[in-house]
PAKOLVEX-538683 format. One record per atom (N, C-alpha, C, CB): x, y, z; atom name. Coordinates in steps of 0.05 Angstrom, whole numbers, plus 32768, in hexadecimal, padded with zeros to 4 digits. Glycine has a CB too. Example, Ala and Ser with C-alpha at 12.3 -4.5 7.8 and 13.67 -1.06 7.14 Angstrom:
2
ATOM   px   py   pz  a
ATOM 8108 7F8E 809C  N
ATOM 80F6 7FA6 809C CA
ATOM 8108 7FBE 809C  C
ATOM 80E2 7FA7 80B5 CB
ATOM 8101 7FD3 808E  N
ATOM 8111 7FEB 808F CA
ATOM 8102 8001 809D  C
ATOM 811A 7FF4 8072 CB
END
This chain:
110
ATOM   px   py   pz  a
ATOM 82BD 8208 82CF  N
ATOM 82A1 8207 82CA CA
ATOM 8298 8220 82BB  C
ATOM 8291 8203 82E4 CB
ATOM 8289 821D 82A6  N
ATOM 8280 8233 8296 CA
ATOM 8269 8241 82A3  C
ATOM 8279 8229 827A CB
ATOM 8266 825B 829F  N
ATOM 8250 826B 82AB CA
ATOM 8236 8262 82A0  C
ATOM 8254 8289 82A5 CB
ATOM 8234 8259 8287  N
ATOM 821B 8250 827C CA
ATOM 8211 8237 8289  C
ATOM 821E 824C 825D CB
ATOM 8224 8225 8290  N
ATOM 821B 820C 829C CA
ATOM 8211 8210 82B9  C
ATOM 8232 81F8 829C CB
ATOM 821A 8225 82C6  N
ATOM 8211 822B 82E1 CA
ATOM 81F4 8235 82E1  C
ATOM 8223 823F 82EF CB
ATOM 81EC 8241 82CB  N
ATOM 81D2 824D 82C9 CA
ATOM 81BD 823A 82BE  C
ATOM 81D3 8265 82B8 CB
ATOM 81C3 8221 82BA  N
ATOM 81AF 820E 82B1 CA
ATOM 819A 820A 82C7  C
ATOM 81BB 81F3 82A9 CB
ATOM 8181 8207 82C0  N
ATOM 816C 8205 82D5 CA
ATOM 8170 81F0 82EA  C
ATOM 8152 8201 82C8 CB
ATOM 8178 81D7 82E4  N
ATOM 817B 81C4 82F9 CA
ATOM 8191 81CB 830D  C
ATOM 8180 81A8 82EE CB
ATOM 81A8 81D5 8302  N
ATOM 81BE 81DC 8314 CA
ATOM 81B7 81F5 8324  C
ATOM 81D7 81E1 8303 CB
ATOM 81AA 8208 8318  N
ATOM 81A1 8220 8326 CA
ATOM 818E 8219 833C  C
ATOM 8195 8235 8313 CB
ATOM 817C 8206 8337  N
ATOM 8169 81FE 834B CA
ATOM 8177 81F1 8363  C
ATOM 8155 81EA 833F CB
ATOM 818A 81E0 835D  N
ATOM 8199 81D3 8373 CA
ATOM 81A9 81E7 8383  C
ATOM 81AC 81BD 8368 CB
ATOM 81B5 81FB 8376  N
ATOM 81C4 8210 8384 CA
ATOM 81B1 8220 8396  C
ATOM 81D2 8223 8370 CB
ATOM 819A 8227 838C  N
ATOM 8187 8237 839C CA
ATOM 817B 8226 83B3  C
ATOM 8170 8242 838B CB
ATOM 8177 820C 83AD  N
ATOM 816D 81FA 83C2 CA
ATOM 8181 81F7 83D9  C
ATOM 8166 81DE 83B7 CB
ATOM 819A 81F5 83D2  N
ATOM 81AF 81F3 83E7 CA
ATOM 81B1 820D 83F6  C
ATOM 81CA 81EC 83DA CB
ATOM 81AF 8224 83E8  N
ATOM 81B0 823E 83F5 CA
ATOM 8199 8241 8408  C
ATOM 81B1 8255 83E1 CB
ATOM 8180 823A 8400  N
ATOM 8169 823C 8411 CA
ATOM 816B 822A 8429  C
ATOM 814F 8235 8401 CB
ATOM 8175 8212 8425  N
ATOM 8179 81FF 843C CA
ATOM 818D 820A 8450  C
ATOM 8181 81E3 8432 CB
ATOM 81A3 8216 8445  N
ATOM 81B7 8222 8457 CA
ATOM 81AC 823A 8467  C
ATOM 81CF 822C 8446 CB
ATOM 819C 824B 845A  N
ATOM 8190 8262 8468 CA
ATOM 817C 8258 847C  C
ATOM 8182 8275 8454 CB
ATOM 816C 8244 8475  N
ATOM 8159 8239 8488 CA
ATOM 8166 822D 84A1  C
ATOM 8147 8224 847A CB
ATOM 817B 821E 849C  N
ATOM 818A 8212 84B3 CA
ATOM 8197 8227 84C3  C
ATOM 819F 81FD 84A9 CB
ATOM 81A3 823B 84B6  N
ATOM 81B0 8251 84C5 CA
ATOM 819D 8261 84D6  C
ATOM 81BF 8263 84B2 CB
ATOM 8186 8267 84CB  N
ATOM 8172 8276 84DB CA
ATOM 8165 8266 84F0  C
ATOM 815D 8282 84C8 CB
ATOM 8163 824B 84EC  N
ATOM 8157 823B 8501 CA
ATOM 8169 823A 851A  C
ATOM 8153 821E 84F7 CB
ATOM 8182 8240 8517  N
ATOM 8194 8241 852F CA
ATOM 818F 825A 853F  C
ATOM 81B1 8240 8526 CB
ATOM 8183 826E 8533  N
ATOM 817C 8287 8541 CA
ATOM 8161 8287 854E  C
ATOM 817F 829E 852E CB
ATOM 8152 8272 854B  N
ATOM 8137 8271 8556 CA
ATOM 8137 8273 8574  C
ATOM 8129 8256 854D CB
ATOM 8122 827F 857F  N
ATOM 8121 8283 859C CA
ATOM 811E 8268 85AB  C
ATOM 810A 8295 85A3 CB
ATOM 810F 8256 85A0  N
ATOM 8108 823E 85AF CA
ATOM 810C 8226 859D  C
ATOM 80EB 8240 85BA CB
ATOM 811A 8213 85A7  N
ATOM 811E 81FA 8597 CA
ATOM 8105 81E8 859B  C
ATOM 8138 81EB 85A1 CB
ATOM 8101 81D8 8587  N
ATOM 80EB 81C5 8589 CA
ATOM 80F3 81AE 859B  C
ATOM 80E3 81BA 856D CB
ATOM 80E2 81A9 85AF  N
ATOM 80E8 8193 85C1 CA
ATOM 80D0 8182 85C3  C
ATOM 80F0 819E 85DD CB
ATOM 80D3 8169 85C0  N
ATOM 80BD 8155 85C3 CA
ATOM 80A6 815B 85AF  C
ATOM 80B2 8156 85DF CB
ATOM 808E 815A 85B9  N
ATOM 8076 815E 85A9 CA
ATOM 806D 817B 85A9  C
ATOM 8060 814C 85B3 CB
ATOM 807A 818C 85B8  N
ATOM 8071 81A8 85BA CA
ATOM 8074 81B8 85A0  C
ATOM 8081 81B6 85CF CB
ATOM 8086 81AF 858F  N
ATOM 808A 81BE 8575 CA
ATOM 8074 81B8 8562  C
ATOM 80A4 81B6 856A CB
ATOM 8064 81A4 8566  N
ATOM 804F 819D 8554 CA
ATOM 8034 81A8 855B  C
ATOM 804D 817F 8552 CB
ATOM 8032 81B6 8572  N
ATOM 8019 81C1 857A CA
ATOM 8014 81DC 856C  C
ATOM 8018 81C5 8599 CB
ATOM 7FFB 81E2 8565  N
ATOM 7FF6 81FB 8557 CA
ATOM 7FF9 8213 8569  C
ATOM 7FDA 81FB 854B CB
ATOM 8001 822A 855D  N
ATOM 8004 8243 856C CA
ATOM 7FE8 824F 856E  C
ATOM 8018 8256 855E CB
ATOM 7FE0 8256 8587  N
ATOM 7FC5 8260 858B CA
ATOM 7FC6 827A 859B  C
ATOM 7FB5 824C 8599 CB
ATOM 7FDB 828A 8599  N
ATOM 7FDD 82A4 85A6 CA
ATOM 7FD9 82A2 85C5  C
ATOM 7FC9 82B7 859A CB
ATOM 7FE2 828C 85D0  N
ATOM 7FE0 8288 85ED CA
ATOM 7FC5 827F 85F6  C
ATOM 7FE6 82A2 85FA CB
ATOM 7FB2 827A 85E4  N
ATOM 7F98 8271 85EC CA
ATOM 7F97 8252 85EC  C
ATOM 7F82 827C 85DA CB
ATOM 7F85 8247 85FC  N
ATOM 7F81 822B 85FB CA
ATOM 7F71 8223 85E2  C
ATOM 7F73 8221 8615 CB
ATOM 7F7B 820E 85D5  N
ATOM 7F6D 8205 85BD CA
ATOM 7F57 81F1 85C6  C
ATOM 7F80 81F7 85A9 CB
ATOM 7F3E 81F5 85BD  N
ATOM 7F29 81E2 85C5 CA
ATOM 7F2F 81C6 85BA  C
ATOM 7F0E 81EC 85BB CB
ATOM 7F25 81B2 85C8  N
ATOM 7F2A 8197 85C0 CA
ATOM 7F19 818E 85A8  C
ATOM 7F26 8184 85D7 CB
ATOM 7F02 819B 85A4  N
ATOM 7EF1 8194 858E CA
ATOM 7EFB 81A1 8574  C
ATOM 7ED3 819C 8593 CB
ATOM 7EF2 8197 855E  N
ATOM 7EFB 81A1 8544 CA
ATOM 7EEF 81BC 853E  C
ATOM 7EF3 818D 852E CB
ATOM 7F00 81CF 8537  N
ATOM 7EF6 81EA 852F CA
ATOM 7EF1 81E9 8511  C
ATOM 7F0B 8200 8537 CB
ATOM 7ED9 81F1 8509  N
ATOM 7ED2 81F0 84ED CA
ATOM 7EC9 820C 84E4  C
ATOM 7EBD 81DB 84E7 CB
ATOM 7EDA 821C 84D8  N
ATOM 7ED1 8236 84CF CA
ATOM 7EBD 8235 84B9  C
ATOM 7EE9 8247 84C6 CB
ATOM 7EAC 8249 84B7  N
ATOM 7E97 8249 84A3 CA
ATOM 7EA0 825A 848B  C
ATOM 7E7D 8255 84AF CB
ATOM 7EA5 824C 8475  N
ATOM 7EAD 825A 845C CA
ATOM 7E96 825C 8448  C
ATOM 7EC4 824A 844F CB
ATOM 7E7E 8259 8451  N
ATOM 7E68 8259 843E CA
ATOM 7E64 8274 8431  C
ATOM 7E4E 8251 844D CB
ATOM 7E6B 828A 843E  N
ATOM 7E69 82A4 8431 CA
ATOM 7E82 82AC 8421  C
ATOM 7E64 82B9 8446 CB
ATOM 7E98 829F 8427  N
ATOM 7EB1 82A6 8419 CA
ATOM 7EB2 829A 83FD  C
ATOM 7EC9 829C 8429 CB
ATOM 7EAA 8281 83F9  N
ATOM 7EAE 8274 83DF CA
ATOM 7E9E 8281 83C8  C
ATOM 7EA6 8257 83E2 CB
ATOM 7E85 8289 83CC  N
ATOM 7E78 8297 83B6 CA
ATOM 7E87 82B1 83AD  C
ATOM 7E5B 829E 83BD CB
ATOM 7E91 82C0 83C0  N
ATOM 7E9F 82D8 83B9 CA
ATOM 7EBA 82D2 83AC  C
ATOM 7EA4 82EA 83D1 CB
ATOM 7EC7 82BD 83B5  N
ATOM 7EE0 82B5 83A8 CA
ATOM 7EDC 82AC 838C  C
ATOM 7EEE 829F 83B8 CB
ATOM 7EC6 829D 8387  N
ATOM 7EC0 8294 836C CA
ATOM 7EB8 82AB 835B  C
ATOM 7EA9 827F 836D CB
ATOM 7EA9 82BE 8366  N
ATOM 7EA1 82D6 8357 CA
ATOM 7EB9 82E6 834D  C
ATOM 7E90 82E8 8369 CB
ATOM 7ECC 82EB 835F  N
ATOM 7EE4 82FA 8357 CA
ATOM 7EF6 82EA 8344  C
ATOM 7EF4 8302 836F CB
ATOM 7EF7 82D0 8347  N
ATOM 7F07 82C0 8335 CA
ATOM 7EFB 82C1 8319  C
ATOM 7F08 82A3 833E CB
ATOM 7EE1 82BE 8317  N
ATOM 7ED4 82BE 82FC CA
ATOM 7ED7 82DA 82F0  C
ATOM 7EB6 82B7 82FF CB
ATOM 7ED3 82EF 82FF  N
ATOM 7ED6 830A 82F4 CA
ATOM 7EF2 8310 82EB  C
ATOM 7ECD 831E 8308 CB
ATOM 7F06 8307 82FA  N
ATOM 7F22 830C 82F2 CA
ATOM 7F29 82FC 82D8  C
ATOM 7F35 8304 8308 CB
ATOM 7F1F 82E4 82D6  N
ATOM 7F24 82D4 82BD CA
ATOM 7F16 82E1 82A5  C
ATOM 7F1C 82B7 82C1 CB
ATOM 7EFE 82EA 82A9  N
ATOM 7EEF 82F8 8294 CA
ATOM 7EFD 8311 828C  C
ATOM 7ED2 82FE 829C CB
ATOM 7F07 8321 829F  N
ATOM 7F16 8339 8298 CA
ATOM 7F30 8333 8289  C
ATOM 7F1C 8349 82B2 CB
ATOM 7F3D 831D 8291  N
ATOM 7F55 8315 8283 CA
ATOM 7F4F 830D 8266  C
ATOM 7F63 82FE 8291 CB
ATOM 7F3A 82FD 8263  N
ATOM 7F32 82F4 8248 CA
ATOM 7F29 830C 8237  C
ATOM 7F1B 82DF 8249 CB
ATOM 7F1A 831F 8242  N
ATOM 7F11 8336 8233 CA
ATOM 7F28 8349 822C  C
ATOM 7EFD 8345 8243 CB
ATOM 7F3C 834B 823D  N
ATOM 7F52 835E 8238 CA
ATOM 7F66 8353 8224  C
ATOM 7F60 8364 8252 CB
ATOM 7F67 8338 8221  N
ATOM 7F7B 832D 820F CA
ATOM 7F70 8323 81F5  C
ATOM 7F89 8316 821D CB
ATOM 7F57 8328 81EF  N
ATOM 7F4B 831E 81D6 CA
ATOM 7F55 8331 81BF  C
ATOM 7F2C 831E 81D8 CB
ATOM 7F5A 8325 81A9  N
ATOM 7F62 8334 8191 CA
ATOM 7F4A 8341 8184  C
ATOM 7F71 8322 817D CB
ATOM 7F4B 835B 8181  N
ATOM 7F34 836A 8177 CA
ATOM 7F32 8368 8159  C
ATOM 7F35 8387 817F CB
ATOM 7F47 8361 814B  N
ATOM 7F47 8360 812E CA
ATOM 7F39 8347 8124  C
ATOM 7F63 8360 8123 CB
ATOM 7F38 8332 8134  N
ATOM 7F2C 8319 812B CA
ATOM 7F10 8316 8136  C
ATOM 7F3E 8301 8134 CB
ATOM 7EFC 8313 8125  N
ATOM 7EE0 8311 812D CA
ATOM 7EDB 82F7 813C  C
ATOM 7ECE 8313 8115 CB
ATOM 7EE9 82E1 8135  N
ATOM 7EE5 82C8 8142 CA
ATOM 7EEC 82CA 8160  C
ATOM 7EF6 82B2 8135 CB
ATOM 7F02 82D7 8166  N
ATOM 7F0A 82D9 8182 CA
ATOM 7EF7 82EB 8192  C
ATOM 7F27 82E4 8184 CB
ATOM 7EEB 82FF 8184  N
ATOM 7ED7 8310 8192 CA
ATOM 7EBE 82FF 8198  C
ATOM 7ED0 8328 8181 CB
ATOM 7EB6 82EE 8187  N
ATOM 7E9F 82DD 818C CA
ATOM 7EA5 82CA 81A3  C
ATOM 7E97 82CD 8172 CB
ATOM 7EBC 82BE 81A3  N
ATOM 7EC4 82AB 81B8 CA
ATOM 7EC5 82BA 81D3  C
ATOM 7EE0 829E 81B2 CB
ATOM 7ECF 82D3 81D3  N
ATOM 7ED0 82E2 81EC CA
ATOM 7EB3 82E9 81F5  C
ATOM 7EE0 82FC 81E8 CB
ATOM 7EA2 82EF 81E2  N
ATOM 7E86 82F5 81E9 CA
ATOM 7E78 82DC 81F5  C
ATOM 7E77 82FF 81D1 CB
ATOM 7E7C 82C5 81E9  N
ATOM 7E71 82AC 81F4 CA
ATOM 7E7C 82A7 8210  C
ATOM 7E77 8294 81E1 CB
ATOM 7E96 82AC 8213  N
ATOM 7EA3 82A8 822E CA
ATOM 7E96 82BB 8242  C
ATOM 7EC1 82AD 822C CB
ATOM 7E92 82D4 823B  N
ATOM 7E85 82E7 824D CA
ATOM 7E69 82DF 8254  C
ATOM 7E85 8303 8240 CB
ATOM 7E5A 82D5 8240  N
ATOM 7E3F 82CC 8245 CA
ATOM 7E3F 82B4 8258  C
ATOM 7E31 82C4 822A CB
ATOM 7E52 82A1 8254  N
ATOM 7E54 828A 8266 CA
ATOM 7E5B 8293 8282  C
ATOM 7E69 8277 825C CB
ATOM 7E6C 82A7 8285  N
ATOM 7E73 82B1 82A0 CA
ATOM 7E5A 82BE 82AD  C
ATOM 7E8A 82C5 829E CB
ATOM 7E4B 82CC 829E  N
ATOM 7E32 82D9 82A9 CA
ATOM 7E1F 82C3 82B2  C
ATOM 7E25 82EB 8295 CB
ATOM 7E1C 82AE 82A2  N
ATOM 7E0A 8298 82AB CA
ATOM 7E15 828B 82C4  C
ATOM 7E07 8283 8294 CB
ATOM 7E2F 8287 82C5  N
ATOM 7E3B 827B 82DC CA
ATOM 7E38 828B 82F5  C
ATOM 7E59 8276 82D7 CB
ATOM 7E3B 82A6 82F3  N
ATOM 7E36 82B7 830A CA
ATOM 7E19 82B8 8312  C
ATOM 7E40 82D4 8304 CB
ATOM 7E07 82B6 82FF  N
ATOM 7DEB 82B5 8306 CA
ATOM 7DE5 829B 8315  C
ATOM 7DD9 82B6 82EC CB
ATOM 7DF0 8285 830D  N
ATOM 7DEC 826B 831B CA
ATOM 7DF9 826D 8336  C
ATOM 7DF7 8254 830B CB
ATOM 7E10 827A 8339  N
ATOM 7E1E 827C 8352 CA
ATOM 7E0E 828B 8367  C
ATOM 7E39 828A 834E CB
ATOM 7E00 82A0 835F  N
ATOM 7DF1 82B0 8372 CA
ATOM 7DD3 82AC 8371  C
ATOM 7DF7 82CC 836D CB
ATOM 7DCA 8295 8367  N
ATOM 7DAD 8290 8367 CA
ATOM 7DA4 828A 8383  C
ATOM 7DA5 8279 8353 CB
ATOM 7D8C 8290 8389  N
ATOM 7D81 828C 83A4 CA
ATOM 7D6D 8275 83A4  C
ATOM 7D74 82A5 83B0 CB
END
């Protein structure tokens, strides 16, 4: 078998998949506690009793900040990679920045 044929992506993927499965199976034998019955499907709760009603965390404050940082990072990426020699790309970047500012204004309107 040639070294080049071993490095083809499908064969390399299968080799790494087999290696990962072997490591996973080998380490599962070292686990402290084997899964028995339905106990392995229960969530880990740090020794606390899990309430029977549905727990619904409140993400209402998280999503606006996540969207804010996402928009700002994309705008910074677009601004940093624009070609300065071409006037058309500068105009497109300016329109993109203006659109991001309008989007952030809409995001934080009260």
